[in-house]
Residue, then its C-alpha position, 0 to 999 in steps of 0.5 A: x790532609x787530602x791526597x791532592x793536598x799531599x801532592x801539591x805540598x810535595x811538588x811546591x817550592x821547587x825551582x822553575x828551572x828544575x821543572x823545565x829540566x823535568x819536562x824535557x826529560x819526559x819528552x826524551x824518555x818517552x822515546x827511550x825504547x832502545x834499551x827496553x826492546x833491543x834485546x828482544x829485537x835481536x833475538x826475535x826479529x834478527x834471530x841472534x842467540x841470547x848470548x849474542x844479545x847479552x854481549x851486544x847489550x853489555x857494550x851499552x854499559x862499556x859505552x856508558x862508562x866511557x861516556x860518563x867519565x868523559x861527561x864528568x871531565x867535560x862538566x868540570x871544565x865546560x858549561x853543563x848546558x852545552x853538554x846536554x844539548x850536544x848529547x841529545x842531538x848526537x844521540x838522535x843522529x846515531x839512533x837513525x842508523x839502527x833503522x838500516x843496520x842489521x849485522x851484529x857488529x854494526x848494531x854493537x857499534x851503534x849501541x856502544x856509540x849511543x850509550x857513550x853519547x847518551x851518558x855524557x849527558x848524565x853528569x851534566x844533568x846532575x850538575x844542572x840539578x845541583x846548580x838549580x836546587x838548594x840543599x833543602x829541596x835537593x832530594x825532591x828535585x832529584x825525585x822530580x827529574x826521576x819522576x819525569x824520567x819514569x813518566x817517560x818510561x811509562x809512556x815509552x814501554x806502553x807505546x813501544x810494546x804496541x809499536x814493536x808488535x804491530x808496526x815493527x821494531x825499526x819504528x822504535x828507533x825513529x821515535x826515540x831519535x825524534x824525541x831526543x831532538x824534541x828534548x833538545x829543542x825544549x832546553x834551547x827554547x825554555x832553559x836559556x843558556x847562562x854562565x855558570x858561576x859559584x854563587x849558587x853554592x850553599x854553605x855546608x860541610x863538603x868533601x874537597x878531595x878527589x872522588x878517586x881518593x874518597x874511599x868511602x864514596x868508592x865503596x858506595x859506588x861499588x854497592x850502587x853498581x851492584x844494586x843497579x845490576x840487580x835492578x836492571x834485570x827488569x830490562x835485561x833478563x825479565x822481559x826475556x823470561x816473560x817472553x820465553x817462560x811465560x809466553x807473554x807478547x811484547x805489548x803485555x811486557x811493555x805494559x808491565x814495564x810501563x806500570x813500573x814508571x807509573x808507580x814511580x810517578x804516583x808514589x815517589x814524590x809524596x813518599x820522598x817529601x815525607x822521608x826527606x827531613x828524617x834522620x838516617x836517610x841511609x836506612x831507606x837505601x837499605x830498605x830498597x835493597x831488601x825489596x830486590x830479593x823479595x821481588x825476584x822470589x815472587x817471579x821464581x815461585x809464580x807460574x805465568x800468573x799476571x797478578x804475581x807479575x804485577x806484585x813483582x813490578x810493585x815491589x821492585x818499584x818500591x826498591x827503586x823509590x826507596x833507594x835511588x833518590x837517596x843514593x843520588x842525593x849522596x852523589x850530588x851533596x858530598x862534593x864541592x863545586x869543583x869536584x861535582x863532575x867527578x862525583x857525578x861521573x862516578x855515580x853514572x859509571x856505577x850504572x854503566x858498569x851495571x849495564x855491562x854486568x846486568x845482561x851478562x849476569x842475567x842472560x848469561x846465567x839464564x842461557x847456560x843454567x836456566x832462569x830458575x838458577x838466575x833468580x836464585x843467584x840474584x836473590x843471593x847477591x841482592x841480599x848480600x847487597x843490603x848487608x853491604x849498605x848496612x855496613x857502609x852506613x855504620x862506617x859513615x856514622x863513624x867517619x862523621 
C-alpha cells in the first residue's frame, strides 16, 4: 500500500461534522501563540524575572481548572454548540487587552481570565466529538481534531516566532484574538446548531457512576496530569532553556515548536489507524510515557546542537502521538451521556493542573538550581509515571 493510500484510508469514513470541528480548530490554533510566547514576552520585553514569569503562567493553569469544571457543569446542562461559540468570542475580547496592559498583576489577570474562558470550550468540544463520532472511529476522530490542533500549532509557532522577532510581541495577541473570531464564524456558518438528544449513543458497557466516585478514573486523571506536566515543558521551560543556555532566537525556537506540530500532522493519523483496533491500547500510553525521559536526556547531554534539538522534538512528539489520543479516548468512552461533561471536565482539569505545575516545576527548579537539575528531576518523574500507568493497566484488567 502506497503512502498516499495509507493516508486516504486513515482519514476515510470520519463524520463530516468532525471535519468541520477540525477545520475550525486549525483556524483557532493557528493563532494560539499566547501560551507559547508569553513567558518570553514577560522576561525579554517586559524584563520580569523567571520566577515572576513562572508564577504568571501558573495562573493559566488555575484558570484552566476552574474553566474546565465550569465547562463540564455547563456541558451536562446546556448545548455544547452554544458553549463553544461563546467561549471563542469571549477569548478574543480578553486577548485584545494584552496589547495595552504591561503590569504584572494586569497580565496575570488577563492570563487567568483567558484560560478560564478558553477551557470552558474543552468539555463542550469533547462532547461534540463524542456526539458526532461512533465507537468504531472515535480514536481516529479524536486524532483528527488533535491533528487539526497541531496543524494550527505548526503554523502558529513558526509565524509567531517571526512576528515576535520582527514585529513585536503585541501583534501575537492581536492575531490570536482574530483567529478565535474566525473559528467561531466557521462553526456558526458550517456547523448548524442542532438540538442534542440521546439518539446518538451506541450500545456499550459504560460507567454510570459520578466521575468523582470512579476511583480508577481519578487515578488515571492524576497520571494524565503528571504526564501533561512533564510534556508541557516543551512550552513552559524548554524555550527558556534554548534561549538562555543555547542562545537560540525566537524564530528558531518557533520553528522547533512548529516541527512538533508538523510531525503530529504527518505521523499520528496513520499510526492511530494501525493501532486503533489492537488489543491492550493502554500499552501505547505507557510507550508514550517512556519517550519523555529519553527526550529530556537528549537535551541534557546535547550542547547547542541543532540536530539533537530536532531529535528531542521528534521523540517528545512520539510521546504525544502514542499517549494523548488513547488517553482522551478513555475519557470519552468510559461514561454514559449524562456523565460525559463530568468525565470530560476532569480530563481537562488534569491539563489545567499541568498548566499550573509545569511552569512552577520547570522554571522554579531552573531558577533556583539550574536547567541540569531540572532535566534530572523531569527524567525521574516521567520514568515513575510510566510505572504508574503500567500499574493502572493491571488494575484495569482486574476490574474488567
